[in-house]
N, C-alpha and C positions, 0 to 999 in steps of 0.2 A: 842625351841629357839636355843639350842646348834647345831643342824643340820643347822640352818639358818647361824649361824656363820661359821661353817665349809665350807658350800657353798660358802659364800662371799670370804673366804680365798682361796678356790680352784679356784674360778673364778678370783681372782686377780693374782694368780700365773700364770694362763692361758693367762690372757691378758699381763703379763709382758713378758712371753716367746714369744708371738706373736709379740711385739714390738721389743724384742732383735733379734729374727730371722729376721724380716723385714729389720733391720738396717744391720745385717750380710749380707744379700742377696743384698740390693740396696745401702748400705752405708747410713751413717749419712746425714743429710741436709748440712753439710759443705763439705762432700766429693762429694756431688751432685753438689755443686756450683763450686768447684775444676774441676769436669768434664765438666761441661759447660763452664768454661773459657778455659780449653784445647781444647774442641770442636772448640771454636772460633779462638784459635791460629792455629789449623790445618786448618780450612776454610781460614784464612788470609794466611798461608803458602802456600796453594794451589793456591790462587789467585796470590800471588806474584810470584810463580814458572811460572805460565801461563804468567804473564806479563814480567818476566825475559825472557823467551822464545820468546816472541814477540819482545822484545826489541833487542835480539840477531839477529833475523831474519832481522829486519830493519837497524841494525847498524854493524853487523858481529863482535860485541864484547859484553861482558858482561857489565851491568851498573856499574859505579864507586861506586854508593852508592844506596840505595833504593829510595831516593828522586829523582832520575833521571827517575824513572818510571812514574813520575806524580801523582797526587792525585785521578784520575779518576777511580772509581770502585775498588780501591786497599787500604786496611788498612795496614798500616805500623806500627801501634802503638799496644803495648800489651794491652788488654781489662782490665787487672787487675792493673799492674802497671803504666799504662799510658805512658810508656817509648818505644821509637822505637824499633823495633826488631834489633838484630845485625845481620849485613851482612858481609861475608868475602868471598872474591875470593880466590879460591885454585889453584891448578895447572890446566893448559889447561882450560877446560871449565866446571869446577866443583866449586860449592860454598856452603857456609853453612848459614842457617838460625839459629839463636839461640834466646832463650826465657827462661824465668824463668816459668817452669811448675808446675802445682799445684798438679800433680799425678805422679805416675809411671806406664808407660803403661804395664810392665810386671805383676806387682801386679794386675791391672785391668783385665788382660787377664786371670790370675789364678783364681780371684775372680769370674768372670762372665762366664768363658769358652767360651767368645764370641771374636770376633776380635776388636781390640781397634778402634773405630771409623771407618772410611773407608779409612784410609791412612796408607800405609805399612811402617811406621816407628816405632822405639822405642826410648824412652827417659827416663830419670831418673826424679825423684822428683827434683825440683830446676832447677837450670841454666843447660841447655842441649842445644847441637846443632844437627841439622839435615843437612846431606850432600846430595846434590843434584848434578846432571850432566845433561848436555843437551842430549836429545835423538838424535840417529844417523841421524835421518831424517831432523833434524834442522840444524845440522853441516855442 
């Protein structure tokens, strides 16, 4: 009977270690939700970037605000906060898109050893901006 109790204790410790290891590798469910929100933000930023480039080709200027892009096939609203993304025109043909991110891209890279999504930008946890410029072939 004593061996049975020791076996149950060892099995319980093993299961606990597996769960802790799993969370340390893939993150908690809340962290995974944050990553999914940031994936959506990155997808939205990529679509907005493409639409801004199209707008520039057609109008020879950057849009004054994101609503100038129209609502067709582009989401300008944050999936978590439901607020519009911030858009600021910088000097020349550079601009920023800003959002409140759920994760820190550097921490994610260190944790997983993988490239953060498929978007070559870094951001901090919380409100952060990404700067873009028009490619030379569009100017």
